[in-house]
N, C-alpha and C positions, 0 to 999 in steps of 0.2 A: 366776642367773649360774653359769657353769661355770668352775671353776678349771683352768687349763692349766699347762704346764711353766713354770718360772722365775717362778711367782707371778703371772702375767698372768691377769686375769679377762676372759673373753670369753663373750658370750651364745650360746645354742644357735642362734638365728636368724642371727647373724653367721657362725658356723661353717658353717652350711648354705649361706649365700650365697657364702662363700669357696670351698667345695667345688664348688658349681655353676659359678662363674666359672672355676675351674681346669679343670673338665671341658670347658667350652665352648672355652676356649683350646687345650686339647689336641686337640680335634676339628679346629679350624681350622688348627692347625699341621700336621697330617698331610694335610689336604685342600687346603692352599693351593697354587695353581699357581706354578710357577717356583722351588720350593724344592728344594734338593738338587742332585745332579749329574745331568746328562742321560745317557740310555742310550747307551752306546758299543758294547756287544756286541749285534750284530744276531741275528736269527733264524737266519741262515745260519751264523754263528759257533757258535751253540748246537747246530745240527744237526751240525756237524762234531765238536764235543765229544762229543755223544751217540754218534755213529758210532764214535769212538775208544774211548769207555767201554764199548761193546758188543763190542769185540774183546778177544781174550785178549792179555795182555802178551807172551806168547811169539811171537805173530804179528808183533809190533813189534820183536822182537829182544831181549827181556828174559828173564831166567831165571825170573822169578816166574810163578806160575800164575794169580794174581788181582791186580787193580789195588789199590793203596793210593792214597789221595788224594795223598800226597806223590809217588809215582812217576808217577801220571797227570798231575799238575801239571807235573812236570819234563819229561815227554814232550811235553806240549802247548806249553810254553815253547820247547823246542828246535825243534820242527817247525812251529810256527804260521806263521812268516814264509815259510818255504819252501812251505807249502801254500796261501799266499795269504790268511792271516788275521793281519796284523801286530799288530792290537790284542791278540790273545791271547798275545803273547810276554811280556807282563807280568802275566798273570792270577794272582790270588791263590788260595790253596787254599780259602779261605772262599767266594769267588765261584764256584769250580768246584763246591763242595758245594751252593750255592744252585741253580745251573743244573741239576745232576743231580737234586736234590730236586724241582724243578718237574716233571721228567719221571718221577719216581717210580723212579729208578734208584739202585741201590746196587752199584757196580762190584766191591765186595769179596765179593759173593755169587755162587755158582756158577750158579744157575738162569738168569741173564740170558744166558749164552753158549749155552744150549740152545735159546733161542727163535729162530725164523726172523725175520729183519729184512726190512723192505721193500727191494726191489731198487733203488728210487730213491736210497736213502741210500748204499748201497754203490757205486752208479754203475757 
């Protein structure tokens, strides 16, 4: 017998079984279909965000030389509906961070503005 907290005695086999069951439940929880919220931000929305993030803020009328997540989020919220992306008018800073991380972009770093971007993105 193995003594645990609060004076409860549990055997090693019981502990192993509980851990195994918890691990299995965790796997099923993340793989279960229909859980969580459905995707609302499309690939086209993400492309527009990426295009904005690859521009300098001064090209958009801001005094800053580099984007901050706060400024980029503010710019996207203000201009999303006018640009035809109404879902992005309520985007959160954390969602923006996730989208840019998927692309490997860090808009607060200078080197991204030096790269030539695909002509299809700039249209």
